[in-house]
BALOBA-1460 file (C-alpha; in Angstrom, 3 decimals):
// residues 296
<rec num="1" residu="m" x="-76.755" y="169.264" z="-110.494"/>
<rec num="2" residu="r" x="-73.217" y="169.595" z="-111.874"/>
<rec num="3" residu="k" x="-72.158" y="166.395" z="-110.070"/>
<rec num="4" residu="l" x="-75.176" y="164.539" z="-111.447"/>
<rec num="5" residu="l" x="-74.454" y="165.765" z="-114.970"/>
<rec num="6" residu="t" x="-70.809" y="164.715" z="-114.628"/>
<rec num="7" residu="a" x="-71.865" y="161.261" z="-113.451"/>
<rec num="8" residu="v" x="-74.239" y="160.862" z="-116.406"/>
<rec num="9" residu="i" x="-71.492" y="161.893" z="-118.830"/>
<rec num="10" residu="m" x="-69.055" y="159.442" z="-117.219"/>
<rec num="11" residu="i" x="-71.580" y="156.585" z="-117.489"/>
<rec num="12" residu="s" x="-72.260" y="157.444" z="-121.118"/>
<rec num="13" residu="l" x="-68.554" y="157.539" z="-121.971"/>
<rec num="14" residu="t" x="-68.007" y="154.220" z="-120.202"/>
<rec num="15" residu="s" x="-70.858" y="152.652" z="-122.200"/>
<rec num="16" residu="i" x="-69.307" y="153.920" z="-125.431"/>
<rec num="17" residu="m" x="-65.922" y="152.480" z="-124.456"/>
<rec num="18" residu="i" x="-67.442" y="149.077" z="-123.595"/>
<rec num="19" residu="a" x="-69.317" y="148.958" z="-126.902"/>
<rec num="20" residu="k" x="-66.104" y="149.822" z="-128.730"/>
<rec num="21" residu="e" x="-64.017" y="147.227" z="-126.866"/>
<rec num="22" residu="i" x="-66.310" y="144.315" z="-127.646"/>
<rec num="23" residu="d" x="-66.676" y="145.160" z="-131.344"/>
<rec num="24" residu="l" x="-65.575" y="141.832" z="-132.834"/>
<rec num="25" residu="d" x="-65.373" y="143.299" z="-136.335"/>
<rec num="26" residu="k" x="-62.390" y="145.454" z="-135.435"/>
<rec num="27" residu="s" x="-59.281" y="144.036" z="-137.138"/>
<rec num="28" residu="k" x="-56.119" y="144.987" z="-138.962"/>
<rec num="29" residu="g" x="-53.971" y="143.248" z="-141.555"/>
<rec num="30" residu="t" x="-55.916" y="140.003" z="-141.539"/>
<rec num="31" residu="d" x="-56.454" y="139.960" z="-145.302"/>
<rec num="32" residu="q" x="-52.848" y="140.563" z="-146.412"/>
<rec num="33" residu="e" x="-51.511" y="138.129" z="-149.017"/>
<rec num="34" residu="r" x="-48.680" y="136.854" z="-146.795"/>
<rec num="35" residu="i" x="-51.166" y="135.114" z="-144.476"/>
<rec num="36" residu="v" x="-52.112" y="131.509" z="-145.251"/>
<rec num="37" residu="s" x="-54.320" y="130.896" z="-142.199"/>
<rec num="38" residu="l" x="-55.381" y="132.334" z="-138.844"/>
<rec num="39" residu="h" x="-56.348" y="130.166" z="-135.888"/>
<rec num="40" residu="p" x="-58.711" y="131.004" z="-134.382"/>
<rec num="41" residu="t" x="-60.374" y="132.900" z="-137.208"/>
<rec num="42" residu="p" x="-61.264" y="136.569" z="-136.741"/>
<rec num="43" residu="q" x="-64.632" y="137.226" z="-135.038"/>
<rec num="44" residu="s" x="-64.894" y="133.589" z="-133.972"/>
<rec num="45" residu="l" x="-67.475" y="133.003" z="-131.228"/>
<rec num="46" residu="e" x="-66.465" y="129.430" z="-130.363"/>
<rec num="47" residu="v" x="-62.851" y="129.546" z="-129.213"/>
<rec num="48" residu="a" x="-61.776" y="126.894" z="-126.719"/>
<rec num="49" residu="e" x="-60.302" y="127.977" z="-123.394"/>
<rec num="50" residu="d" x="-57.101" y="125.984" z="-124.113"/>
<rec num="51" residu="i" x="-56.587" y="127.491" z="-127.569"/>
<rec num="52" residu="m" x="-53.138" y="127.811" z="-129.104"/>
<rec num="53" residu="i" x="-53.160" y="130.814" z="-131.409"/>
<rec num="54" residu="q" x="-51.366" y="130.168" z="-134.698"/>
<rec num="55" residu="v" x="-50.721" y="132.344" z="-137.745"/>
<rec num="56" residu="t" x="-49.295" y="130.626" z="-140.813"/>
<rec num="57" residu="f" x="-47.498" y="132.526" z="-143.562"/>
<rec num="58" residu="d" x="-46.459" y="131.824" z="-147.151"/>
<rec num="59" residu="v" x="-42.918" y="132.948" z="-146.431"/>
<rec num="60" residu="a" x="-40.279" y="131.723" z="-143.984"/>
<rec num="61" residu="l" x="-39.652" y="134.075" z="-141.055"/>
<rec num="62" residu="d" x="-36.412" y="135.210" z="-139.513"/>
<rec num="63" residu="a" x="-36.710" y="133.574" z="-136.087"/>
<rec num="64" residu="k" x="-33.898" y="135.737" z="-134.696"/>
<rec num="65" residu="h" x="-36.180" y="138.774" z="-134.893"/>
<rec num="66" residu="l" x="-39.124" y="137.112" z="-133.172"/>
<rec num="67" residu="k" x="-39.439" y="138.593" z="-129.690"/>
<rec num="68" residu="k" x="-41.814" y="137.777" z="-126.855"/>
<rec num="69" residu="n" x="-43.604" y="141.113" z="-127.133"/>
<rec num="70" residu="d" x="-44.154" y="140.736" z="-130.870"/>
<rec num="71" residu="i" x="-47.286" y="138.702" z="-130.087"/>
<rec num="72" residu="t" x="-49.615" y="139.929" z="-127.361"/>
<rec num="73" residu="l" x="-53.024" y="138.746" z="-126.221"/>
<rec num="74" residu="e" x="-55.370" y="140.909" z="-124.173"/>
<rec num="75" residu="k" x="-58.736" y="140.252" z="-122.595"/>
<rec num="76" residu="l" x="-61.183" y="143.077" z="-123.255"/>
<rec num="77" residu="s" x="-63.325" y="143.980" z="-120.277"/>
<rec num="78" residu="e" x="-65.653" y="146.692" z="-119.025"/>
<rec num="79" residu="k" x="-62.899" y="148.454" z="-117.066"/>
<rec num="80" residu="k" x="-59.545" y="147.859" z="-118.719"/>
<rec num="81" residu="k" x="-57.626" y="145.459" z="-120.905"/>
<rec num="82" residu="k" x="-55.879" y="142.552" z="-119.209"/>
<rec num="83" residu="k" x="-52.658" y="141.241" z="-120.748"/>
<rec num="84" residu="i" x="-52.501" y="137.459" z="-120.971"/>
<rec num="85" residu="k" x="-49.187" y="135.762" z="-120.295"/>
<rec num="86" residu="g" x="-48.047" y="133.044" z="-122.651"/>
<rec num="87" residu="e" x="-45.276" y="131.482" z="-124.714"/>
<rec num="88" residu="v" x="-44.336" y="132.708" z="-128.197"/>
<rec num="89" residu="a" x="-42.785" y="130.256" z="-130.661"/>
<rec num="90" residu="y" x="-41.959" y="129.799" z="-134.334"/>
<rec num="91" residu="i" x="-42.606" y="126.514" z="-136.153"/>
<rec num="92" residu="s" x="-40.186" y="126.643" z="-139.082"/>
<rec num="93" residu="d" x="-41.559" y="123.707" z="-141.095"/>
<rec num="94" residu="k" x="-45.042" y="125.267" z="-141.008"/>
<rec num="95" residu="k" x="-43.865" y="128.872" z="-141.376"/>
<rec num="96" residu="a" x="-46.082" y="129.679" z="-138.411"/>
<rec num="97" residu="v" x="-45.874" y="131.733" z="-135.262"/>
<rec num="98" residu="t" x="-47.784" y="130.591" z="-132.185"/>
<rec num="99" residu="f" x="-48.900" y="131.959" z="-128.861"/>
<rec num="100" residu="k" x="-49.894" y="129.519" z="-126.105"/>
<rec num="101" residu="p" x="-51.516" y="131.121" z="-123.021"/>
<rec num="102" residu="e" x="-49.961" y="129.835" z="-119.806"/>
<rec num="103" residu="s" x="-53.405" y="129.064" z="-118.342"/>
<rec num="104" residu="p" x="-56.919" y="128.424" z="-119.749"/>
<rec num="105" residu="l" x="-58.689" y="131.538" z="-120.976"/>
<rec num="106" residu="e" x="-61.661" y="132.880" z="-119.065"/>
<rec num="107" residu="v" x="-65.014" y="133.551" z="-120.687"/>
<rec num="108" residu="g" x="-64.890" y="136.840" z="-122.590"/>
<rec num="109" residu="y" x="-63.622" y="138.863" z="-125.535"/>
<rec num="110" residu="y" x="-59.961" y="138.828" z="-126.586"/>
<rec num="111" residu="e" x="-57.697" y="140.696" z="-128.987"/>
<rec num="112" residu="i" x="-54.516" y="139.250" z="-130.478"/>
<rec num="113" residu="k" x="-51.835" y="141.579" z="-131.866"/>
<rec num="114" residu="i" x="-48.849" y="140.498" z="-133.966"/>
<rec num="115" residu="k" x="-46.189" y="142.965" z="-135.090"/>
<rec num="116" residu="s" x="-42.562" y="143.372" z="-136.201"/>
<rec num="117" residu="l" x="-42.353" y="140.025" z="-138.002"/>
<rec num="118" residu="k" x="-39.650" y="139.809" z="-140.664"/>
<rec num="119" residu="p" x="-39.139" y="137.313" z="-143.491"/>
<rec num="120" residu="i" x="-35.762" y="135.639" z="-143.935"/>
<rec num="121" residu="k" x="-33.139" y="137.708" z="-145.740"/>
<rec num="122" residu="e" x="-33.781" y="136.034" z="-149.093"/>
<rec num="123" residu="e" x="-37.470" y="137.043" z="-148.900"/>
<rec num="124" residu="k" x="-37.051" y="140.505" z="-147.392"/>
<rec num="125" residu="k" x="-39.115" y="142.165" z="-150.115"/>
<rec num="126" residu="k" x="-42.183" y="140.291" z="-148.892"/>
<rec num="127" residu="k" x="-43.261" y="142.586" z="-146.102"/>
<rec num="128" residu="i" x="-45.549" y="141.440" z="-143.271"/>
<rec num="129" residu="k" x="-47.870" y="144.104" z="-141.920"/>
<rec num="130" residu="e" x="-49.127" y="144.310" z="-138.351"/>
<rec num="131" residu="i" x="-52.004" y="141.936" z="-137.569"/>
<rec num="132" residu="s" x="-54.739" y="142.334" z="-134.980"/>
<rec num="133" residu="y" x="-58.189" y="140.842" z="-134.555"/>
<rec num="134" residu="r" x="-60.682" y="139.722" z="-131.931"/>
<rec num="135" residu="f" x="-62.494" y="136.572" z="-130.864"/>
<rec num="136" residu="y" x="-64.744" y="135.291" z="-128.087"/>
<rec num="137" residu="v" x="-64.233" y="132.466" z="-125.571"/>
<rec num="138" residu="p" x="-67.699" y="131.217" z="-124.556"/>
<rec num="139" residu="e" x="-68.935" y="129.662" z="-121.354"/>
<rec num="140" residu="v" x="-68.690" y="125.863" z="-121.462"/>
<rec num="141" residu="i" x="-71.089" y="123.587" z="-119.561"/>
<rec num="142" residu="n" x="-70.898" y="119.792" z="-119.857"/>
<rec num="143" residu="g" x="-68.845" y="120.159" z="-123.021"/>
<rec num="144" residu="y" x="-71.315" y="122.555" z="-124.667"/>
<rec num="145" residu="m" x="-70.097" y="125.961" z="-125.805"/>
<rec num="146" residu="l" x="-72.890" y="128.388" z="-124.995"/>
<rec num="147" residu="p" x="-73.658" y="130.923" z="-127.724"/>
<rec num="148" residu="l" x="-73.762" y="134.570" z="-126.724"/>
<rec num="149" residu="e" x="-76.993" y="135.754" z="-125.141"/>
<rec num="150" residu="p" x="-78.704" y="137.373" z="-128.141"/>
<rec num="151" residu="d" x="-80.102" y="140.872" z="-128.072"/>
<rec num="152" residu="a" x="-83.782" y="140.289" z="-127.259"/>
<rec num="153" residu="s" x="-85.075" y="142.988" z="-129.607"/>
<rec num="154" residu="v" x="-83.141" y="141.520" z="-132.538"/>
<rec num="155" residu="n" x="-83.779" y="137.898" z="-131.588"/>
<rec num="156" residu="n" x="-87.525" y="138.457" z="-131.268"/>
<rec num="157" residu="s" x="-87.878" y="140.596" z="-134.385"/>
<rec num="158" residu="t" x="-88.188" y="137.482" z="-136.574"/>
<rec num="159" residu="v" x="-90.002" y="134.178" z="-136.168"/>
<rec num="160" residu="l" x="-86.846" y="132.065" z="-136.259"/>
<rec num="161" residu="g" x="-84.670" y="134.410" z="-134.189"/>
<rec num="162" residu="i" x="-80.881" y="134.102" z="-133.965"/>
<rec num="163" residu="d" x="-79.036" y="130.804" z="-134.428"/>
<rec num="164" residu="s" x="-75.412" y="131.956" z="-134.593"/>
<rec num="165" residu="n" x="-73.846" y="128.475" z="-134.673"/>
<rec num="166" residu="d" x="-76.402" y="127.220" z="-137.212"/>
<rec num="167" residu="n" x="-77.249" y="124.058" z="-135.258"/>
<rec num="168" residu="g" x="-81.009" y="124.375" z="-135.687"/>
<rec num="169" residu="v" x="-81.591" y="125.633" z="-132.129"/>
<rec num="170" residu="r" x="-82.274" y="129.297" z="-131.397"/>
<rec num="171" residu="d" x="-79.437" y="130.769" z="-129.306"/>
<rec num="172" residu="d" x="-81.579" y="131.785" z="-126.325"/>
<rec num="173" residu="v" x="-83.256" y="128.357" z="-126.317"/>
<rec num="174" residu="e" x="-79.869" y="126.623" z="-126.531"/>
<rec num="175" residu="r" x="-78.577" y="128.584" z="-123.521"/>
<rec num="176" residu="y" x="-81.792" y="127.824" z="-121.616"/>
<rec num="177" residu="l" x="-81.562" y="124.061" z="-122.214"/>
<rec num="178" residu="i" x="-77.843" y="123.758" z="-121.439"/>
<rec num="179" residu="k" x="-78.163" y="125.686" z="-118.189"/>
<rec num="180" residu="k" x="-81.464" y="124.152" z="-117.085"/>
<rec num="181" residu="y" x="-80.212" y="120.580" z="-117.479"/>
<rec num="182" residu="k" x="-76.575" y="121.044" z="-116.484"/>
<rec num="183" residu="d" x="-77.026" y="118.740" z="-113.488"/>
<rec num="184" residu="h" x="-78.856" y="116.061" z="-115.479"/>
<rec num="185" residu="h" x="-77.547" y="113.351" z="-117.781"/>
<rec num="186" residu="k" x="-76.253" y="114.920" z="-121.008"/>
<rec num="187" residu="i" x="-78.831" y="112.981" z="-122.980"/>
<rec num="188" residu="v" x="-81.539" y="115.204" z="-121.441"/>
<rec num="189" residu="t" x="-80.013" y="118.284" z="-123.066"/>
<rec num="190" residu="e" x="-79.819" y="116.525" z="-126.430"/>
<rec num="191" residu="i" x="-83.477" y="115.478" z="-126.256"/>
<rec num="192" residu="g" x="-84.229" y="119.135" z="-125.489"/>
<rec num="193" residu="f" x="-82.300" y="120.114" z="-128.627"/>
<rec num="194" residu="q" x="-84.295" y="117.585" z="-130.661"/>
<rec num="195" residu="l" x="-87.518" y="119.160" z="-129.426"/>
<rec num="196" residu="a" x="-86.219" y="122.679" z="-130.085"/>
<rec num="197" residu="r" x="-85.267" y="121.764" z="-133.656"/>
<rec num="198" residu="a" x="-88.737" y="120.357" z="-134.213"/>
<rec num="199" residu="y" x="-90.272" y="123.641" z="-133.059"/>
<rec num="200" residu="q" x="-87.964" y="125.583" z="-135.374"/>
<rec num="201" residu="k" x="-89.110" y="123.434" z="-138.306"/>
<rec num="202" residu="i" x="-92.705" y="124.271" z="-137.453"/>
<rec num="203" residu="l" x="-91.995" y="127.993" z="-137.194"/>
<rec num="204" residu="d" x="-90.015" y="127.963" z="-140.429"/>
<rec num="205" residu="n" x="-92.819" y="126.370" z="-142.440"/>
<rec num="206" residu="p" x="-96.069" y="125.831" z="-140.483"/>
<rec num="207" residu="l" x="-97.831" y="124.359" z="-143.522"/>
<rec num="208" residu="n" x="-95.372" y="121.476" z="-143.901"/>
<rec num="209" residu="t" x="-97.692" y="119.567" z="-141.615"/>
<rec num="210" residu="e" x="-96.709" y="115.929" z="-142.138"/>
<rec num="211" residu="e" x="-92.949" y="116.459" z="-141.779"/>
<rec num="212" residu="n" x="-93.371" y="118.872" z="-138.868"/>
<rec num="213" residu="h" x="-95.672" y="116.511" z="-136.990"/>
<rec num="214" residu="k" x="-93.248" y="113.636" z="-137.484"/>
<rec num="215" residu="a" x="-90.332" y="115.711" z="-136.156"/>
<rec num="216" residu="l" x="-92.233" y="116.882" z="-133.065"/>
<rec num="217" residu="i" x="-93.729" y="113.488" z="-132.219"/>
<rec num="218" residu="s" x="-90.337" y="111.808" z="-132.707"/>
<rec num="219" residu="a" x="-88.810" y="114.115" z="-130.104"/>
<rec num="220" residu="i" x="-91.708" y="113.463" z="-127.715"/>
<rec num="221" residu="d" x="-91.387" y="109.698" z="-128.287"/>
<rec num="222" residu="c" x="-87.669" y="109.862" z="-127.543"/>
<rec num="223" residu="n" x="-88.409" y="111.773" z="-124.341"/>
<rec num="224" residu="h" x="-90.997" y="109.149" z="-123.350"/>
<rec num="225" residu="y" x="-88.574" y="106.293" z="-124.064"/>
<rec num="226" residu="f" x="-85.881" y="107.574" z="-121.698"/>
<rec num="227" residu="k" x="-88.483" y="108.509" z="-119.066"/>
<rec num="228" residu="f" x="-90.517" y="105.294" z="-118.969"/>
<rec num="229" residu="t" x="-89.788" y="102.633" z="-121.573"/>
<rec num="230" residu="a" x="-85.997" y="102.276" z="-121.701"/>
<rec num="231" residu="k" x="-85.814" y="99.825" z="-118.794"/>
<rec num="232" residu="y" x="-87.873" y="97.283" z="-120.728"/>
<rec num="233" residu="f" x="-85.411" y="97.301" z="-123.630"/>
<rec num="234" residu="g" x="-82.104" y="97.119" z="-121.772"/>
<rec num="235" residu="d" x="-81.404" y="100.858" z="-121.492"/>
<rec num="236" residu="s" x="-81.341" y="103.143" z="-118.474"/>
<rec num="237" residu="v" x="-84.174" y="105.523" z="-117.586"/>
<rec num="238" residu="l" x="-82.292" y="108.822" z="-117.862"/>
<rec num="239" residu="v" x="-85.069" y="111.444" z="-117.917"/>
<rec num="240" residu="d" x="-87.257" y="112.166" z="-114.882"/>
<rec num="241" residu="h" x="-89.845" y="114.466" z="-116.494"/>
<rec num="242" residu="y" x="-91.221" y="115.745" z="-119.790"/>
<rec num="243" residu="i" x="-88.802" y="118.281" z="-121.234"/>
<rec num="244" residu="d" x="-91.538" y="119.892" z="-123.313"/>
<rec num="245" residu="d" x="-93.449" y="121.179" z="-120.276"/>
<rec num="246" residu="k" x="-91.666" y="124.565" z="-120.160"/>
<rec num="247" residu="l" x="-89.739" y="124.475" z="-123.434"/>
<rec num="248" residu="h" x="-93.012" y="124.937" z="-125.327"/>
<rec num="249" residu="n" x="-93.623" y="128.340" z="-123.717"/>
<rec num="250" residu="f" x="-89.978" y="129.392" z="-123.910"/>
<rec num="251" residu="q" x="-89.814" y="128.560" z="-127.621"/>
<rec num="252" residu="l" x="-93.111" y="130.273" z="-128.460"/>
<rec num="253" residu="n" x="-92.410" y="133.544" z="-126.662"/>
<rec num="254" residu="t" x="-93.666" y="136.091" z="-129.200"/>
<rec num="255" residu="k" x="-96.981" y="136.708" z="-130.930"/>
<rec num="256" residu="s" x="-95.561" y="135.841" z="-134.361"/>
<rec num="257" residu="r" x="-94.196" y="132.514" z="-133.075"/>
<rec num="258" residu="v" x="-97.460" y="131.594" z="-131.385"/>
<rec num="259" residu="t" x="-99.343" y="132.520" z="-134.576"/>
<rec num="260" residu="a" x="-97.074" y="130.297" z="-136.671"/>
<rec num="261" residu="y" x="-97.486" y="127.379" z="-134.263"/>
<rec num="262" residu="l" x="-101.283" y="127.753" z="-134.184"/>
<rec num="263" residu="l" x="-101.301" y="127.690" z="-137.988"/>
<rec num="264" residu="y" x="-99.427" y="124.379" z="-137.865"/>
<rec num="265" residu="d" x="-101.751" y="123.075" z="-135.154"/>
<rec num="266" residu="k" x="-104.788" y="124.014" z="-137.241"/>
<rec num="267" residu="q" x="-103.574" y="121.786" z="-140.082"/>
<rec num="268" residu="l" x="-103.712" y="118.793" z="-137.723"/>
<rec num="269" residu="s" x="-107.424" y="119.272" z="-137.093"/>
<rec num="270" residu="g" x="-109.462" y="116.278" z="-138.241"/>
<rec num="271" residu="g" x="-106.411" y="114.114" z="-138.838"/>
<rec num="272" residu="v" x="-105.909" y="110.598" z="-137.520"/>
<rec num="273" residu="y" x="-102.451" y="109.790" z="-136.176"/>
<rec num="274" residu="d" x="-101.103" y="106.464" z="-134.984"/>
<rec num="275" residu="l" x="-99.401" y="106.142" z="-131.623"/>
<rec num="276" residu="t" x="-95.798" y="104.991" z="-131.738"/>
<rec num="277" residu="k" x="-95.164" y="101.447" z="-130.548"/>
<rec num="278" residu="y" x="-92.979" y="101.297" z="-127.467"/>
<rec num="279" residu="s" x="-90.523" y="99.103" z="-129.360"/>
<rec num="280" residu="e" x="-90.077" y="101.884" z="-131.945"/>
<rec num="281" residu="e" x="-89.677" y="104.867" z="-129.616"/>
<rec num="282" residu="k" x="-85.902" y="104.625" z="-129.353"/>
<rec num="283" residu="s" x="-85.564" y="104.729" z="-133.146"/>
<rec num="284" residu="r" x="-87.271" y="108.137" z="-133.107"/>
<rec num="285" residu="c" x="-84.384" y="109.677" z="-131.174"/>
<rec num="286" residu="s" x="-81.969" y="111.913" z="-133.054"/>
<rec num="287" residu="s" x="-78.525" y="110.636" z="-134.023"/>
<rec num="288" residu="e" x="-77.029" y="113.029" z="-131.434"/>
<rec num="289" residu="v" x="-79.074" y="111.420" z="-128.641"/>
<rec num="290" residu="l" x="-78.173" y="107.888" z="-129.717"/>
<rec num="291" residu="k" x="-74.496" y="108.837" z="-130.009"/>
<rec num="292" residu="i" x="-74.430" y="109.904" z="-126.366"/>
<rec num="293" residu="l" x="-76.205" y="106.706" z="-125.335"/>
<rec num="294" residu="g" x="-73.652" y="104.643" z="-127.236"/>
<rec num="295" residu="g" x="-70.776" y="106.457" z="-125.541"/>
<rec num="296" residu="e" x="-71.834" y="105.587" z="-121.997"/>
């Protein structure tokens, strides 16, 4: 019994430590007046794996006092912190210190710490306090930075859910589409995003029937174009199925979301809607889809 109790306590303490380590809000000295800019910004969720960390000041620094250990970067993990090796430098014309990791950063949470910086002798009264803050390096697939997997209870507590990067696609839906179509042409993912944004418009305002219907049908038309029609207009057929088949259920995964969609659907009852001409389907694609097509 004592061993079991000890194990439970150990697990609980470990859980507390993990929660504390990945608290992105934890920071120190980031709002002091000497700082002009921080790159990446504190609590950032979209930091590239090849990031060069840079802190710019409003005062020139004494480069002679800048030591390698004055800037440290650590990866925060479930077990222990991992120190990241890199090169420290001072860019005098920008009044900035930099830290460049020697290899690309892995997916995960990181904490940067900067200490013991001194202004030049003529500016010695302008003290620089210790700086520390955290950021997140996301998983990248086909050039897409995946948002964090949202907490289901929080994400499903509202109709619109969590869209941390404010791109019109719910975070869990965005992760689903990027991962599901990682082995397909990138245009498939973008058509999925167009569909997802149309669903979000419906959920946001189910009674905006005309605009919502146009957005949803445009996405479906775009899907149809790259599945069947493209070859007749000089483009490649890049989609081998209807993206909406499973996205519909994934997007409408709570009672409140289904209710909102059914309210929209009810407004369509009795209406007469024209089918899109094949020659017009491509024009219904989003600018993001057409941009990818143009870059081939």
